[in-house]
PyMOL Python script that loads the backbone (N, CA, C, O; Angstrom):
from pymol import cmd

cmd.read_pdbstr("""\
ATOM      1  N   MET A   1       0.687  -1.330  -0.003  1.00  0.00           N
ATOM      2  CA  MET A   1       0.122   0.139  -0.214  1.00  0.00           C
ATOM      3  C   MET A   1       0.704   1.160   0.058  1.00  0.00           C
ATOM      4  O   MET A   1       1.143   1.380   1.187  1.00  0.00           O
ATOM      5  N   ILE A   2       0.814   1.987  -0.952  1.00  0.00           N
ATOM      6  CA  ILE A   2       1.363   3.900  -1.008  1.00  0.00           C
ATOM      7  C   ILE A   2       0.517   4.752  -0.461  1.00  0.00           C
ATOM      8  O   ILE A   2      -0.533   5.069  -1.018  1.00  0.00           O
ATOM      9  N   TYR A   3       0.930   5.254   0.806  1.00  0.00           N
ATOM     10  CA  TYR A   3       0.097   6.332   1.364  1.00  0.00           C
ATOM     11  C   TYR A   3       1.209   7.837   0.805  1.00  0.00           C
ATOM     12  O   TYR A   3       2.433   7.877   0.931  1.00  0.00           O
ATOM     13  N   THR A   4       0.506   8.705   0.324  1.00  0.00           N
ATOM     14  CA  THR A   4       1.011   9.891  -0.275  1.00  0.00           C
ATOM     15  C   THR A   4       0.749  11.037   1.448  1.00  0.00           C
ATOM     16  O   THR A   4      -0.341  11.064   2.020  1.00  0.00           O
ATOM     17  N   LEU A   5       1.870  11.762   1.905  1.00  0.00           N
ATOM     18  CA  LEU A   5       1.157  12.741   2.704  1.00  0.00           C
ATOM     19  C   LEU A   5       1.543  14.034   1.948  1.00  0.00           C
ATOM     20  O   LEU A   5       2.726  14.300   1.734  1.00  0.00           O
ATOM     21  N   PHE A   6       0.391  14.941   1.493  1.00  0.00           N
ATOM     22  CA  PHE A   6       0.991  16.321   0.648  1.00  0.00           C
ATOM     23  C   PHE A   6       0.701  17.222   1.735  1.00  0.00           C
ATOM     24  O   PHE A   6      -0.307  17.034   2.416  1.00  0.00           O
ATOM     25  N   ILE A   7       1.580  18.302   1.996  1.00  0.00           N
ATOM     26  CA  ILE A   7       1.268  19.289   3.267  1.00  0.00           C
ATOM     27  C   ILE A   7       1.749  20.711   2.250  1.00  0.00           C
ATOM     28  O   ILE A   7       2.842  21.260   2.108  1.00  0.00           O
ATOM     29  N   PRO A   8       0.667  20.931   1.773  1.00  0.00           N
ATOM     30  CA  PRO A   8       1.078  22.558   0.802  1.00  0.00           C
ATOM     31  C   PRO A   8       1.928  23.180   1.569  1.00  0.00           C
ATOM     32  O   PRO A   8       2.010  22.948   2.775  1.00  0.00           O
ATOM     33  N   ARG A   9       2.744  24.146   0.872  1.00  0.00           N
ATOM     34  CA  ARG A   9       3.123  25.737   1.285  1.00  0.00           C
ATOM     35  C   ARG A   9       3.938  25.259   2.542  1.00  0.00           C
ATOM     36  O   ARG A   9       4.073  26.140   3.391  1.00  0.00           O
ATOM     37  N   TRP A  10       4.576  23.895   2.870  1.00  0.00           N
ATOM     38  CA  TRP A  10       5.319  23.700   4.244  1.00  0.00           C
ATOM     39  C   TRP A  10       6.547  22.869   3.560  1.00  0.00           C
ATOM     40  O   TRP A  10       6.601  21.982   2.708  1.00  0.00           O
ATOM     41  N   HIS A  11       7.699  23.720   4.497  1.00  0.00           N
ATOM     42  CA  HIS A  11       9.058  23.106   4.061  1.00  0.00           C
ATOM     43  C   HIS A  11       9.618  22.579   5.715  1.00  0.00           C
ATOM     44  O   HIS A  11       9.520  23.357   6.664  1.00  0.00           O
ATOM     45  N   PRO A  12      10.108  21.389   5.853  1.00  0.00           N
ATOM     46  CA  PRO A  12      10.682  20.939   6.911  1.00  0.00           C
ATOM     47  C   PRO A  12      11.714  21.564   7.546  1.00  0.00           C
ATOM     48  O   PRO A  12      12.664  21.791   6.798  1.00  0.00           O
ATOM     49  N   THR A  13      11.876  22.000   8.943  1.00  0.00           N
ATOM     50  CA  THR A  13      13.094  22.608   9.068  1.00  0.00           C
ATOM     51  C   THR A  13      14.582  22.350   8.985  1.00  0.00           C
ATOM     52  O   THR A  13      15.110  21.653   9.851  1.00  0.00           O
ATOM     53  N   PRO A  14      15.333  22.901   7.936  1.00  0.00           N
ATOM     54  CA  PRO A  14      16.102  22.723   7.840  1.00  0.00           C
ATOM     55  C   PRO A  14      17.495  22.108   9.104  1.00  0.00           C
ATOM     56  O   PRO A  14      16.995  22.021  10.225  1.00  0.00           O
ATOM     57  N   LEU A  15      18.315  21.892   9.098  1.00  0.00           N
ATOM     58  CA  LEU A  15      19.103  21.206   9.764  1.00  0.00           C
ATOM     59  C   LEU A  15      19.853  22.058  10.858  1.00  0.00           C
ATOM     60  O   LEU A  15      20.028  21.880  12.063  1.00  0.00           O
ATOM     61  N   ASN A  16      20.418  23.552   9.536  1.00  0.00           N
ATOM     62  CA  ASN A  16      20.930  24.162  10.479  1.00  0.00           C
ATOM     63  C   ASN A  16      20.307  25.658  11.133  1.00  0.00           C
ATOM     64  O   ASN A  16      21.015  26.564  11.571  1.00  0.00           O
ATOM     65  N   LYS A  17      18.865  25.659  11.079  1.00  0.00           N
ATOM     66  CA  LYS A  17      18.137  26.302  12.181  1.00  0.00           C
ATOM     67  C   LYS A  17      18.013  25.146  13.195  1.00  0.00           C
ATOM     68  O   LYS A  17      17.174  25.424  14.052  1.00  0.00           O
ATOM     69  N   LEU A  18      18.574  23.961  13.365  1.00  0.00           N
ATOM     70  CA  LEU A  18      17.939  22.918  14.456  1.00  0.00           C
ATOM     71  C   LEU A  18      19.424  23.105  15.345  1.00  0.00           C
ATOM     72  O   LEU A  18      19.505  23.293  16.558  1.00  0.00           O
ATOM     73  N   LEU A  19      20.229  23.026  14.648  1.00  0.00           N
ATOM     74  CA  LEU A  19      21.657  23.684  15.347  1.00  0.00           C
ATOM     75  C   LEU A  19      22.107  25.093  16.178  1.00  0.00           C
ATOM     76  O   LEU A  19      22.308  26.044  15.422  1.00  0.00           O
ATOM     77  N   GLY A  20      22.262  25.316  17.364  1.00  0.00           N
ATOM     78  CA  GLY A  20      22.521  26.501  17.793  1.00  0.00           C
ATOM     79  C   GLY A  20      21.729  26.513  18.995  1.00  0.00           C
ATOM     80  O   GLY A  20      22.128  25.607  19.727  1.00  0.00           O
ATOM     81  N   ASN A  21      20.491  27.344  19.664  1.00  0.00           N
ATOM     82  CA  ASN A  21      19.729  27.395  20.207  1.00  0.00           C
ATOM     83  C   ASN A  21      18.783  26.491  20.528  1.00  0.00           C
ATOM     84  O   ASN A  21      17.895  26.259  19.708  1.00  0.00           O
ATOM     85  N   HIS A  22      18.807  25.893  21.647  1.00  0.00           N
ATOM     86  CA  HIS A  22      18.122  24.501  21.827  1.00  0.00           C
ATOM     87  C   HIS A  22      16.492  24.686  22.152  1.00  0.00           C
ATOM     88  O   HIS A  22      15.629  23.855  21.869  1.00  0.00           O
ATOM     89  N   PHE A  23      16.276  25.956  22.803  1.00  0.00           N
ATOM     90  CA  PHE A  23      14.726  26.479  22.678  1.00  0.00           C
ATOM     91  C   PHE A  23      14.306  26.489  21.458  1.00  0.00           C
ATOM     92  O   PHE A  23      13.259  25.986  21.050  1.00  0.00           O
ATOM     93  N   ARG A  24      15.447  27.302  20.586  1.00  0.00           N
ATOM     94  CA  ARG A  24      14.559  27.711  19.673  1.00  0.00           C
ATOM     95  C   ARG A  24      14.145  26.245  18.584  1.00  0.00           C
ATOM     96  O   ARG A  24      13.067  26.001  18.044  1.00  0.00           O
ATOM     97  N   ALA A  25      15.109  25.656  18.549  1.00  0.00           N
ATOM     98  CA  ALA A  25      15.081  24.454  17.831  1.00  0.00           C
ATOM     99  C   ALA A  25      14.049  23.537  18.100  1.00  0.00           C
ATOM    100  O   ALA A  25      13.547  22.918  17.162  1.00  0.00           O
ATOM    101  N   ALA A  26      13.704  23.385  19.137  1.00  0.00           N
ATOM    102  CA  ALA A  26      12.741  22.534  20.092  1.00  0.00           C
ATOM    103  C   ALA A  26      11.116  23.148  19.220  1.00  0.00           C
ATOM    104  O   ALA A  26      10.416  22.506  18.436  1.00  0.00           O
ATOM    105  N   ARG A  27      10.919  24.563  19.716  1.00  0.00           N
ATOM    106  CA  ARG A  27       9.613  24.858  19.491  1.00  0.00           C
ATOM    107  C   ARG A  27       9.665  24.578  17.683  1.00  0.00           C
ATOM    108  O   ARG A  27       8.571  24.193  17.272  1.00  0.00           O
ATOM    109  N   LEU A  28      10.853  24.725  16.472  1.00  0.00           N
ATOM    110  CA  LEU A  28      10.614  24.515  15.049  1.00  0.00           C
ATOM    111  C   LEU A  28      10.153  23.086  14.985  1.00  0.00           C
ATOM    112  O   LEU A  28       9.041  22.763  14.567  1.00  0.00           O
ATOM    113  N   LYS A  29      11.233  22.091  15.502  1.00  0.00           N
ATOM    114  CA  LYS A  29      10.332  20.746  15.888  1.00  0.00           C
ATOM    115  C   LYS A  29       9.379  20.348  16.210  1.00  0.00           C
ATOM    116  O   LYS A  29       8.767  19.547  15.503  1.00  0.00           O
ATOM    117  N   LYS A  30       8.893  20.792  17.458  1.00  0.00           N
ATOM    118  CA  LYS A  30       7.370  20.789  17.712  1.00  0.00           C
ATOM    119  C   LYS A  30       6.550  21.301  16.612  1.00  0.00           C
ATOM    120  O   LYS A  30       5.540  20.647  16.353  1.00  0.00           O
ATOM    121  N   ALA A  31       6.812  22.424  15.867  1.00  0.00           N
ATOM    122  CA  ALA A  31       6.028  22.978  14.850  1.00  0.00           C
ATOM    123  C   ALA A  31       5.931  22.233  13.996  1.00  0.00           C
ATOM    124  O   ALA A  31       4.866  22.232  13.379  1.00  0.00           O
ATOM    125  N   ASP A  32       7.212  21.101  13.527  1.00  0.00           N
ATOM    126  CA  ASP A  32       6.997  20.300  12.606  1.00  0.00           C
ATOM    127  C   ASP A  32       6.021  19.017  12.174  1.00  0.00           C
ATOM    128  O   ASP A  32       5.451  18.568  11.180  1.00  0.00           O
ATOM    129  N   ARG A  33       6.270  18.643  14.007  1.00  0.00           N
ATOM    130  CA  ARG A  33       5.790  17.694  14.650  1.00  0.00           C
ATOM    131  C   ARG A  33       4.224  17.776  14.425  1.00  0.00           C
ATOM    132  O   ARG A  33       3.531  16.792  14.168  1.00  0.00           O
ATOM    133  N   GLU A  34       3.803  18.933  14.540  1.00  0.00           N
ATOM    134  CA  GLU A  34       2.349  19.153  14.777  1.00  0.00           C
ATOM    135  C   GLU A  34       1.312  19.042  13.478  1.00  0.00           C
ATOM    136  O   GLU A  34       0.181  18.608  13.261  1.00  0.00           O
ATOM    137  N   MET A  35       2.462  19.744  12.696  1.00  0.00           N
ATOM    138  CA  MET A  35       1.839  19.691  10.965  1.00  0.00           C
ATOM    139  C   MET A  35       1.759  18.534  10.639  1.00  0.00           C
ATOM    140  O   MET A  35       0.611  18.139  10.436  1.00  0.00           O
ATOM    141  N   VAL A  36       2.787  17.623  10.470  1.00  0.00           N
ATOM    142  CA  VAL A  36       3.004  16.115  10.148  1.00  0.00           C
ATOM    143  C   VAL A  36       1.942  15.404  10.562  1.00  0.00           C
ATOM    144  O   VAL A  36       1.235  14.804   9.753  1.00  0.00           O
ATOM    145  N   HIS A  37       1.668  15.392  12.128  1.00  0.00           N
ATOM    146  CA  HIS A  37       0.765  15.084  12.643  1.00  0.00           C
ATOM    147  C   HIS A  37      -0.917  14.795  12.345  1.00  0.00           C
ATOM    148  O   HIS A  37      -1.715  13.861  12.427  1.00  0.00           O
ATOM    149  N   TRP A  38      -0.883  16.800  11.792  1.00  0.00           N
ATOM    150  CA  TRP A  38      -2.240  16.687  11.487  1.00  0.00           C
ATOM    151  C   TRP A  38      -2.557  16.413  10.093  1.00  0.00           C
ATOM    152  O   TRP A  38      -3.744  16.252   9.807  1.00  0.00           O
ATOM    153  N   TYR A  39      -1.843  16.352   9.359  1.00  0.00           N
ATOM    154  CA  TYR A  39      -1.744  16.120   8.079  1.00  0.00           C
ATOM    155  C   TYR A  39      -2.027  14.518   7.935  1.00  0.00           C
ATOM    156  O   TYR A  39      -2.807  14.215   7.032  1.00  0.00           O
ATOM    157  N   CYS A  40      -1.593  13.671   8.561  1.00  0.00           N
ATOM    158  CA  CYS A  40      -0.765  12.317   8.506  1.00  0.00           C
ATOM    159  C   CYS A  40      -2.526  12.447   8.982  1.00  0.00           C
ATOM    160  O   CYS A  40      -3.143  12.243   7.937  1.00  0.00           O
ATOM    161  N   HIS A  41      -3.393  12.667   9.968  1.00  0.00           N
ATOM    162  CA  HIS A  41      -4.618  12.734  10.547  1.00  0.00           C
ATOM    163  C   HIS A  41      -5.503  12.909   9.366  1.00  0.00           C
ATOM    164  O   HIS A  41      -6.335  12.043   9.098  1.00  0.00           O
ATOM    165  N   ILE A  42      -5.348  14.151   8.533  1.00  0.00           N
ATOM    166  CA  ILE A  42      -6.595  14.297   8.100  1.00  0.00           C
ATOM    167  C   ILE A  42      -6.334  13.220   6.513  1.00  0.00           C
ATOM    168  O   ILE A  42      -7.193  12.853   5.711  1.00  0.00           O
ATOM    169  N   ASN A  43      -5.490  13.066   6.509  1.00  0.00           N
ATOM    170  CA  ASN A  43      -5.096  12.454   5.102  1.00  0.00           C
ATOM    171  C   ASN A  43      -5.490  10.194   5.220  1.00  0.00           C
ATOM    172  O   ASN A  43      -5.465   9.348   4.326  1.00  0.00           O
ATOM    173  N   LYS A  44      -5.790  10.069   6.740  1.00  0.00           N
ATOM    174  CA  LYS A  44      -6.102   8.882   7.377  1.00  0.00           C
ATOM    175  C   LYS A  44      -4.678   7.906   7.258  1.00  0.00           C
ATOM    176  O   LYS A  44      -4.700   6.686   7.421  1.00  0.00           O
ATOM    177  N   ILE A  45      -3.484   8.676   6.949  1.00  0.00           N
ATOM    178  CA  ILE A  45      -2.523   7.683   7.356  1.00  0.00           C
ATOM    179  C   ILE A  45      -2.237   6.730   8.393  1.00  0.00           C
ATOM    180  O   ILE A  45      -1.869   7.260   9.442  1.00  0.00           O
ATOM    181  N   PRO A  46      -2.336   4.814   8.407  1.00  0.00           N
ATOM    182  CA  PRO A  46      -2.420   4.579   9.936  1.00  0.00           C
ATOM    183  C   PRO A  46      -0.892   4.739  10.587  1.00  0.00           C
ATOM    184  O   PRO A  46       0.029   5.446  10.178  1.00  0.00           O
ATOM    185  N   HIS A  47      -0.931   3.875  11.696  1.00  0.00           N
ATOM    186  CA  HIS A  47       0.492   3.963  12.096  1.00  0.00           C
ATOM    187  C   HIS A  47       1.375   2.757  11.349  1.00  0.00           C
ATOM    188  O   HIS A  47       0.913   1.892  10.604  1.00  0.00           O
ATOM    189  N   ALA A  48       2.382   2.882  11.637  1.00  0.00           N
ATOM    190  CA  ALA A  48       3.153   2.232  10.754  1.00  0.00           C
ATOM    191  C   ALA A  48       3.399   0.769  11.668  1.00  0.00           C
ATOM    192  O   ALA A  48       3.727   0.851  12.852  1.00  0.00           O
ATOM    193  N   SER A  49       3.174  -0.788  10.880  1.00  0.00           N
ATOM    194  CA  SER A  49       3.325  -2.094  11.799  1.00  0.00           C
ATOM    195  C   SER A  49       4.718  -2.630  11.272  1.00  0.00           C
ATOM    196  O   SER A  49       5.371  -3.440  11.930  1.00  0.00           O
ATOM    197  N   GLY A  50       5.205  -2.059   9.862  1.00  0.00           N
ATOM    198  CA  GLY A  50       6.711  -2.512   9.552  1.00  0.00           C
ATOM    199  C   GLY A  50       7.272  -1.818   9.026  1.00  0.00           C
ATOM    200  O   GLY A  50       7.278  -0.845   9.781  1.00  0.00           O
ATOM    201  N   LYS A  51       8.071  -1.455   7.787  1.00  0.00           N
ATOM    202  CA  LYS A  51       9.173  -0.955   7.359  1.00  0.00           C
ATOM    203  C   LYS A  51       8.428  -0.119   6.599  1.00  0.00           C
ATOM    204  O   LYS A  51       7.737  -0.590   5.696  1.00  0.00           O
ATOM    205  N   ARG A  52       8.453   1.018   6.809  1.00  0.00           N
ATOM    206  CA  ARG A  52       8.175   2.081   5.059  1.00  0.00           C
ATOM    207  C   ARG A  52       9.163   2.859   4.644  1.00  0.00           C
ATOM    208  O   ARG A  52       9.893   3.561   5.344  1.00  0.00           O
ATOM    209  N   ARG A  53       9.179   2.679   3.122  1.00  0.00           N
ATOM    210  CA  ARG A  53      10.110   4.000   2.573  1.00  0.00           C
ATOM    211  C   ARG A  53       9.399   5.335   2.329  1.00  0.00           C
ATOM    212  O   ARG A  53       8.316   5.628   1.821  1.00  0.00           O
ATOM    213  N   VAL A  54      10.568   6.154   2.965  1.00  0.00           N
ATOM    214  CA  VAL A  54       9.807   8.018   2.664  1.00  0.00           C
ATOM    215  C   VAL A  54      10.743   8.314   1.367  1.00  0.00           C
ATOM    216  O   VAL A  54      11.808   7.772   1.073  1.00  0.00           O
ATOM    217  N   THR A  55       9.992   9.390   0.641  1.00  0.00           N
ATOM    218  CA  THR A  55      10.433   9.937   0.078  1.00  0.00           C
ATOM    219  C   THR A  55       9.814  11.416  -0.589  1.00  0.00           C
ATOM    220  O   THR A  55       8.827  11.666  -1.281  1.00  0.00           O
ATOM    221  N   LEU A  56      10.919  12.250  -0.011  1.00  0.00           N
ATOM    222  CA  LEU A  56      10.521  13.963   0.632  1.00  0.00           C
ATOM    223  C   LEU A  56      10.556  14.568  -0.751  1.00  0.00           C
ATOM    224  O   LEU A  56      11.761  14.623  -0.999  1.00  0.00           O
ATOM    225  N   THR A  57       9.952  15.014  -1.705  1.00  0.00           N
ATOM    226  CA  THR A  57       9.775  15.897  -2.443  1.00  0.00           C
ATOM    227  C   THR A  57       9.253  17.400  -1.780  1.00  0.00           C
ATOM    228  O   THR A  57       8.181  17.740  -1.281  1.00  0.00           O
ATOM    229  N   ILE A  58      10.479  18.091  -2.011  1.00  0.00           N
ATOM    230  CA  ILE A  58      10.058  19.789  -1.568  1.00  0.00           C
ATOM    231  C   ILE A  58      10.037  20.699  -2.935  1.00  0.00           C
ATOM    232  O   ILE A  58      11.100  20.964  -3.496  1.00  0.00           O
ATOM    233  N   ILE A  59       8.864  21.134  -3.412  1.00  0.00           N
ATOM    234  CA  ILE A  59       8.829  21.701  -4.292  1.00  0.00           C
ATOM    235  C   ILE A  59       8.937  23.958  -4.140  1.00  0.00           C
ATOM    236  O   ILE A  59       8.189  24.739  -3.551  1.00  0.00           O
ATOM    237  N   LEU A  60       9.814  24.130  -4.723  1.00  0.00           N
ATOM    238  CA  LEU A  60      10.262  25.859  -4.629  1.00  0.00           C
ATOM    239  C   LEU A  60       9.772  26.470  -5.381  1.00  0.00           C
ATOM    240  O   LEU A  60       9.411  25.908  -6.415  1.00  0.00           O
ATOM    241  N   LYS A  61       9.520  27.982  -5.199  1.00  0.00           N
ATOM    242  CA  LYS A  61       9.018  28.833  -5.849  1.00  0.00           C
ATOM    243  C   LYS A  61       9.718  29.023  -6.589  1.00  0.00           C
ATOM    244  O   LYS A  61      10.850  28.643  -6.290  1.00  0.00           O
ATOM    245  N   PRO A  62       9.586  29.606  -7.796  1.00  0.00           N
ATOM    246  CA  PRO A  62      10.475  30.270  -8.790  1.00  0.00           C
ATOM    247  C   PRO A  62      11.887  31.689  -8.253  1.00  0.00           C
ATOM    248  O   PRO A  62      11.739  32.809  -7.764  1.00  0.00           O
ATOM    249  N   GLY A  63      12.808  31.117  -8.547  1.00  0.00           N
ATOM    250  CA  GLY A  63      13.579  31.618  -7.619  1.00  0.00           C
ATOM    251  C   GLY A  63      14.172  31.622  -6.339  1.00  0.00           C
ATOM    252  O   GLY A  63      15.175  32.183  -5.897  1.00  0.00           O
ATOM    253  N   GLN A  64      13.301  30.846  -5.827  1.00  0.00           N
ATOM    254  CA  GLN A  64      13.462  30.450  -4.613  1.00  0.00           C
ATOM    255  C   GLN A  64      14.795  29.730  -4.076  1.00  0.00           C
ATOM    256  O   GLN A  64      14.911  28.746  -4.807  1.00  0.00           O
ATOM    257  N   ARG A  65      16.008  29.739  -3.026  1.00  0.00           N
ATOM    258  CA  ARG A  65      17.163  28.822  -3.279  1.00  0.00           C
ATOM    259  C   ARG A  65      16.844  27.674  -2.607  1.00  0.00           C
ATOM    260  O   ARG A  65      16.111  27.775  -1.624  1.00  0.00           O
ATOM    261  N   ALA A  66      17.309  26.457  -2.992  1.00  0.00           N
ATOM    262  CA  ALA A  66      16.941  24.908  -2.476  1.00  0.00           C
ATOM    263  C   ALA A  66      18.320  25.296  -1.118  1.00  0.00           C
ATOM    264  O   ALA A  66      19.247  26.101  -1.034  1.00  0.00           O
ATOM    265  N   CYS A  67      17.758  24.215  -0.262  1.00  0.00           N
ATOM    266  CA  CYS A  67      19.046  24.087   0.830  1.00  0.00           C
ATOM    267  C   CYS A  67      19.598  22.968   0.540  1.00  0.00           C
ATOM    268  O   CYS A  67      19.368  22.356  -0.503  1.00  0.00           O
ATOM    269  N   ASP A  68      20.538  22.519   1.619  1.00  0.00           N
ATOM    270  CA  ASP A  68      21.480  21.052   1.280  1.00  0.00           C
ATOM    271  C   ASP A  68      20.242  20.170   0.904  1.00  0.00           C
ATOM    272  O   ASP A  68      19.085  20.501   1.164  1.00  0.00           O
ATOM    273  N   PRO A  69      20.569  19.121   0.325  1.00  0.00           N
ATOM    274  CA  PRO A  69      19.796  18.118   0.039  1.00  0.00           C
ATOM    275  C   PRO A  69      19.254  17.133   1.341  1.00  0.00           C
ATOM    276  O   PRO A  69      18.111  16.745   1.586  1.00  0.00           O
ATOM    277  N   ASP A  70      20.659  16.865   2.142  1.00  0.00           N
ATOM    278  CA  ASP A  70      20.147  16.350   3.575  1.00  0.00           C
ATOM    279  C   ASP A  70      19.906  17.124   4.462  1.00  0.00           C
ATOM    280  O   ASP A  70      19.913  16.696   5.616  1.00  0.00           O
ATOM    281  N   SER A  71      19.678  18.218   4.256  1.00  0.00           N
ATOM    282  CA  SER A  71      18.938  18.933   5.335  1.00  0.00           C
ATOM    283  C   SER A  71      17.801  19.080   5.957  1.00  0.00           C
ATOM    284  O   SER A  71      17.659  19.279   7.164  1.00  0.00           O
ATOM    285  N   PRO A  72      16.720  18.957   4.900  1.00  0.00           N
ATOM    286  CA  PRO A  72      15.233  18.801   5.691  1.00  0.00           C
ATOM    287  C   PRO A  72      15.067  17.127   6.385  1.00  0.00           C
ATOM    288  O   PRO A  72      14.212  17.047   7.267  1.00  0.00           O
ATOM    289  N   TRP A  73      15.827  15.821   6.037  1.00  0.00           N
ATOM    290  CA  TRP A  73      15.118  14.848   6.514  1.00  0.00           C
ATOM    291  C   TRP A  73      14.937  15.021   7.948  1.00  0.00           C
ATOM    292  O   TRP A  73      13.804  14.779   8.366  1.00  0.00           O
ATOM    293  N   LYS A  74      16.091  15.503   9.048  1.00  0.00           N
ATOM    294  CA  LYS A  74      16.325  15.076  10.168  1.00  0.00           C
ATOM    295  C   LYS A  74      14.569  15.447  10.692  1.00  0.00           C
ATOM    296  O   LYS A  74      13.608  14.685  10.580  1.00  0.00           O
ATOM    297  N   SER A  75      14.579  16.705  11.213  1.00  0.00           N
ATOM    298  CA  SER A  75      13.320  17.174  11.402  1.00  0.00           C
ATOM    299  C   SER A  75      11.686  16.457  10.341  1.00  0.00           C
ATOM    300  O   SER A  75      10.597  16.442  10.915  1.00  0.00           O
ATOM    301  N   CYS A  76      11.762  16.125   9.378  1.00  0.00           N
ATOM    302  CA  CYS A  76      10.505  15.123   8.578  1.00  0.00           C
ATOM    303  C   CYS A  76      11.074  14.008   8.847  1.00  0.00           C
ATOM    304  O   CYS A  76      10.453  13.156   8.211  1.00  0.00           O
ATOM    305  N   CYS A  77      12.060  13.438   9.537  1.00  0.00           N
ATOM    306  CA  CYS A  77      11.792  11.922  10.020  1.00  0.00           C
ATOM    307  C   CYS A  77      11.203  11.676  10.867  1.00  0.00           C
ATOM    308  O   CYS A  77      10.345  10.803  10.994  1.00  0.00           O
ATOM    309  N   ASP A  78      11.846  12.930  12.062  1.00  0.00           N
ATOM    310  CA  ASP A  78      11.581  12.578  13.547  1.00  0.00           C
ATOM    311  C   ASP A  78      10.150  13.346  13.679  1.00  0.00           C
ATOM    312  O   ASP A  78       9.746  13.261  14.839  1.00  0.00           O
ATOM    313  N   ALA A  79       9.346  14.003  12.908  1.00  0.00           N
ATOM    314  CA  ALA A  79       8.121  14.518  12.869  1.00  0.00           C
ATOM    315  C   ALA A  79       7.272  13.126  12.119  1.00  0.00           C
ATOM    316  O   ALA A  79       6.080  13.084  12.424  1.00  0.00           O
ATOM    317  N   LEU A  80       7.629  12.308  11.437  1.00  0.00           N
ATOM    318  CA  LEU A  80       6.927  11.043  11.396  1.00  0.00           C
ATOM    319  C   LEU A  80       6.987   9.783  12.116  1.00  0.00           C
ATOM    320  O   LEU A  80       6.202   8.847  11.968  1.00  0.00           O
ATOM    321  N   VAL A  81       7.951   9.831  12.886  1.00  0.00           N
ATOM    322  CA  VAL A  81       8.590   8.704  14.484  1.00  0.00           C
ATOM    323  C   VAL A  81       7.171   9.380  14.791  1.00  0.00           C
ATOM    324  O   VAL A  81       6.105   8.843  14.487  1.00  0.00           O
ATOM    325  N   ALA A  82       7.276  10.557  15.398  1.00  0.00           N
ATOM    326  CA  ALA A  82       6.589  10.503  16.318  1.00  0.00           C
ATOM    327  C   ALA A  82       5.063  10.991  16.410  1.00  0.00           C
ATOM    328  O   ALA A  82       4.309  11.351  17.314  1.00  0.00           O
ATOM    329  N   CYS A  83       4.977  10.792  14.785  1.00  0.00           N
ATOM    330  CA  CYS A  83       3.336  10.760  14.873  1.00  0.00           C
ATOM    331  C   CYS A  83       2.783   9.341  14.783  1.00  0.00           C
ATOM    332  O   CYS A  83       1.559   9.227  14.851  1.00  0.00           O
ATOM    333  N   GLY A  84       3.494   8.296  14.647  1.00  0.00           N
ATOM    334  CA  GLY A  84       3.563   7.043  14.152  1.00  0.00           C
ATOM    335  C   GLY A  84       3.466   6.672  12.516  1.00  0.00           C
ATOM    336  O   GLY A  84       3.178   5.517  12.200  1.00  0.00           O
ATOM    337  N   ALA A  85       3.664   7.476  11.703  1.00  0.00           N
ATOM    338  CA  ALA A  85       3.504   7.514  10.856  1.00  0.00           C
ATOM    339  C   ALA A  85       5.254   6.278  10.138  1.00  0.00           C
ATOM    340  O   ALA A  85       5.331   5.638   9.090  1.00  0.00           O
ATOM    341  N   LEU A  86       5.955   6.380  10.888  1.00  0.00           N
ATOM    342  CA  LEU A  86       7.498   5.413  11.053  1.00  0.00           C
ATOM    343  C   LEU A  86       7.430   4.494  12.100  1.00  0.00           C
ATOM    344  O   LEU A  86       6.439   4.330  12.813  1.00  0.00           O
ATOM    345  N   ARG A  87       8.317   3.993  12.176  1.00  0.00           N
ATOM    346  CA  ARG A  87       8.176   2.994  13.719  1.00  0.00           C
ATOM    347  C   ARG A  87      10.058   3.760  13.988  1.00  0.00           C
ATOM    348  O   ARG A  87      10.308   4.242  15.093  1.00  0.00           O
ATOM    349  N   GLU A  88      10.851   3.758  13.192  1.00  0.00           N
ATOM    350  CA  GLU A  88      12.119   4.656  13.828  1.00  0.00           C
ATOM    351  C   GLU A  88      12.571   5.274  12.048  1.00  0.00           C
ATOM    352  O   GLU A  88      12.043   5.280  10.936  1.00  0.00           O
ATOM    353  N   ASP A  89      13.516   5.610  12.517  1.00  0.00           N
ATOM    354  CA  ASP A  89      13.961   6.901  11.523  1.00  0.00           C
ATOM    355  C   ASP A  89      15.097   6.614  11.053  1.00  0.00           C
ATOM    356  O   ASP A  89      15.905   7.513  10.822  1.00  0.00           O
ATOM    357  N   ASN A  90      15.461   4.957  10.755  1.00  0.00           N
ATOM    358  CA  ASN A  90      17.386   4.075  10.452  1.00  0.00           C
ATOM    359  C   ASN A  90      16.749   4.191   9.237  1.00  0.00           C
ATOM    360  O   ASN A  90      17.307   3.809   8.208  1.00  0.00           O
TER     361      ASN A  90
END
""", "prot")
cmd.dss("prot")
cmd.show_as("cartoon", "prot")
cmd.util.cbc("prot")
cmd.orient("prot")
């Protein structure tokens, strides 16, 4: 079964914004967790019972600069694990 989670106009927090200020990073990760949890609930994505494969596609506006390709994965995978869509992010 393939589940698609589409979150319009949302970008996971890049890793460079998570490094540094601990309290700011916690707020940003919490916002990502809440966003992913809400859209998983709306799209009726069940909790993971086994392994799942994740593909992350970020659509940029014309002229918008892309961040490092590995940068958004940390926050995205942590949010998916927190809402139960993934068992672990290894």
